[in-house]
TIVEXTOR-836604 format. One record per residue: chain; x, y, z of N, C-alpha, C in turn. Coordinates in pm, whole numbers. Layout:
BEGIN
('A',(X,Y,Z),(X,Y,Z),(X,Y,Z))
...
end
This chain:
BEGIN
('A',(10896,11508,10367),(10928,11377,10421),(10824,11340,10526))
('A',(10793,11212,10532),(10701,11160,10634),(10772,11045,10704))
('A',(10768,11045,10837),(10838,10944,10917),(10985,10933,10878))
('A',(11046,11043,10841),(11186,11046,10803),(11214,10992,10664))
('A',(11110,10960,10586),(11127,10908,10451),(11097,11017,10349))
('A',(11193,11042,10261),(11175,11145,10160),(11074,11100,10054))
('A',(11009,11195,9992),(10918,11166,9881),(10999,11106,9765))
('A',(10940,11009,9696),(11007,10955,9578),(10991,11052,9462))
('A',(10890,11135,9469),(10869,11242,9371),(10791,11353,9440))
('A',(10822,11475,9408),(10745,11588,9462),(10730,11693,9353))
('A',(10614,11755,9351),(10583,11857,9250),(10519,11977,9316))
('A',(10557,12095,9271),(10489,12218,9310),(10357,12222,9235))
('A',(10247,12244,9305),(10115,12250,9244),(10068,12395,9234))
('A',(10083,12469,9343),(10044,12610,9347),(10116,12677,9463))
('A',(10087,12803,9488),(10153,12873,9599),(10107,12820,9735))
('A',(10006,12732,9736),(9960,12676,9863),(9954,12523,9862))
('A',(10014,12458,9761),(10007,12312,9756),(10128,12251,9688))
('A',(10174,12139,9743),(10276,12056,9679),(10226,11912,9682))
('A',(10274,11832,9588),(10235,11691,9581),(10358,11608,9616))
('A',(10338,11508,9702),(10446,11419,9745),(10403,11275,9725))
('A',(10486,11196,9658),(10460,11053,9641),(10555,10979,9735))
('A',(10496,10900,9827),(10576,10827,9925),(10589,10681,9885))
('A',(10702,10619,9919),(10712,10474,9898),(10625,10402,9999))
('A',(10598,10274,9976),(10524,10196,10074),(10598,10196,10206))
('A',(10525,10178,10313),(10588,10174,10443),(10492,10127,10549))
('A',(10538,10123,10671),(10456,10085,10785),(10488,10179,10899))
('A',(10403,10181,10996),(10422,10265,11114),(10288,10312,11164))
('A',(10289,10385,11271),(10163,10431,11326),(10131,10572,11277))
('A',(10216,10666,11303),(10194,10802,11257),(10328,10874,11253))
('A',(10330,10988,11188),(10456,11059,11181),(10439,11203,11141))
('A',(10541,11281,11166),(10540,11421,11131),(10557,11439,10982))
('A',(10499,11544,10930),(10516,11583,10791),(10612,11701,10789))
('A',(10720,11689,10712),(10820,11795,10704),(10830,11844,10560))
('A',(10828,11975,10544),(10843,12035,10412),(10962,12130,10417))
('A',(11056,12110,10323),(11174,12195,10313),(11161,12275,10185))
('A',(11147,12405,10197),(11134,12493,10082),(11250,12592,10085))
('A',(11343,12571,9996),(11460,12659,9985),(11532,12673,10119))
('A',(11547,12561,10190),(11620,12563,10316),(11537,12603,10437))
('A',(11410,12634,10417),(11323,12669,10530),(11235,12549,10560))
('A',(11252,12493,10680),(11184,12371,10720),(11057,12403,10797))
('A',(10949,12338,10759),(10821,12351,10830),(10775,12211,10868))
('A',(10726,12193,10990),(10685,12062,11039),(10542,12068,11090))
('A',(10463,11968,11050),(10327,11952,11100),(10325,11820,11177))
('A',(10303,11824,11310),(10311,11703,11390),(10198,11603,11360))
('A',(10237,11480,11333),(10150,11363,11321),(10023,11377,11237))
('A',(10029,11435,11116),(9907,11439,11035),(9888,11315,10950))
('A',(9989,11226,10951),(9993,11114,10858),(9985,10983,10932))
('A',(9903,10890,10882),(9892,10756,10940),(9888,10652,10829))
('A',(9962,10543,10847),(9951,10429,10758),(9825,10351,10796))
('A',(9763,10284,10699),(9650,10198,10729),(9698,10080,10812))
('A',(9617,10041,10909),(9651,9926,10994),(9631,9797,10917))
('A',(9701,9693,10960),(9680,9560,10901),(9539,9513,10933))
('A',(9475,9451,10835),(9337,9404,10850),(9331,9257,10811))
('A',(9286,9172,10903),(9269,9030,10872),(9148,9014,10781))
('A',(9166,8942,10671),(9057,8919,10577),(8979,8796,10616))
('A',(9047,8686,10642),(8982,8564,10687),(9059,8510,10806))
('A',(8990,8473,10912),(9062,8416,11026),(9117,8279,10988))
('A',(9234,8245,11039),(9292,8116,11004),(9221,8001,11073))
('A',(9219,7887,11008),(9173,7764,11073),(9298,7700,11132))
('A',(9301,7689,11262),(9420,7639,11330),(9390,7499,11383))
('A',(9469,7404,11337),(9462,7268,11389),(9603,7235,11437))
('A',(9616,7221,11566),(9747,7195,11623),(9733,7094,11736))
('A',(9839,7019,11760),(9833,6924,11872),(9827,6998,12005))
('A',(9779,6932,12108),(9772,6995,12240),(9910,7016,12300))
('A',(10008,6941,12253),(10146,6959,12297),(10231,6978,12172))
('A',(10329,7061,12180),(10415,7086,12064),(10374,7215,11996))
('A',(10384,7218,11863),(10356,7342,11792),(10282,7313,11663))
('A',(10225,7417,11606),(10157,7407,11477),(10185,7532,11397))
('A',(10157,7527,11268),(10179,7642,11181),(10049,7678,11112))
('A',(10032,7808,11081),(9918,7853,11004),(9954,7982,10932))
('A',(9879,8013,10827),(9899,8135,10750),(9785,8232,10777))
('A',(9816,8359,10777),(9714,8464,10787),(9702,8533,10653))
('A',(9580,8563,10613),(9558,8641,10493),(9501,8775,10538))
('A',(9564,8882,10492),(9526,9014,10539),(9560,9118,10433))
('A',(9541,9242,10469),(9584,9356,10386),(9671,9446,10472))
('A',(9758,9520,10406),(9839,9624,10472),(9947,9569,10565))
('A',(10007,9455,10528),(10119,9404,10606),(10248,9479,10574))
('A',(10250,9558,10468),(10369,9634,10430),(10432,9578,10304))
('A',(10506,9661,10234),(10566,9624,10107),(10699,9554,10119))
('A',(10745,9528,10240),(10872,9461,10263),(10863,9390,10398))
('A',(10962,9311,10431),(10965,9240,10559),(11007,9337,10669))
('A',(10913,9376,10753),(10940,9468,10864),(10947,9392,10997))
('A',(10985,9265,10991),(10999,9179,11111),(10870,9175,11192))
('A',(10761,9127,11132),(10634,9123,11206),(10640,9023,11321))
('A',(10562,9050,11423),(10549,8958,11537),(10401,8927,11552))
('A',(10370,8806,11598),(10233,8765,11613),(10218,8691,11745))
('A',(10100,8706,11806),(10071,8635,11930),(9932,8573,11920))
('A',(9916,8461,11983),(9787,8396,11996),(9754,8403,12144))
('A',(9657,8487,12179),(9633,8515,12321),(9754,8586,12378))
('A',(9808,8534,12487),(9926,8593,12549),(10056,8525,12504))
('A',(10044,8428,12413),(10162,8352,12371),(10219,8407,12242))
('A',(10340,8458,12248),(10408,8513,12131),(10459,8399,12044))
('A',(10435,8407,11915),(10483,8304,11823),(10636,8306,11821))
('A',(10699,8189,11830),(10846,8186,11830),(10905,8225,11695))
('A',(10826,8211,11588),(10874,8245,11454),(10759,8304,11373))
('A',(10783,8413,11305),(10686,8473,11215),(10758,8505,11085))
('A',(10701,8466,10973),(10762,8489,10843),(10671,8575,10758))
('A',(10722,8687,10710),(10648,8774,10618),(10661,8718,10478))
('A',(10548,8702,10408),(10551,8651,10271),(10523,8760,10169))
('A',(10425,8846,10199),(10389,8954,10107),(10305,9057,10181))
('A',(10260,9161,10110),(10174,9263,10169),(10045,9202,10222))
('A',(10007,9083,10170),(9879,9025,10209),(9890,8890,10280))
('A',(10009,8844,10311),(10020,8716,10385),(10152,8707,10460))
end
């Protein structure tokens, strides 16, 4: 398990290797836990998800008073809505909507 999430599939490869398939997810880093016949072994923080990467900066046209909307195109936003938050400078957006892994 990584970050408390069990492998969707795991296979014994050899006496020194196992294969684990993880579902999509988000987070910074997490412990790797292996349970072999009830014996638990933990390796602290060897795993990291890729960070979100902006592909193209948005063109923002908004009035000087009030609010405006824009879309971001990126990679690695996650495979589900993880309640993303966004800020422009020090101003937190009052609403952020996740559309997909890339927007």
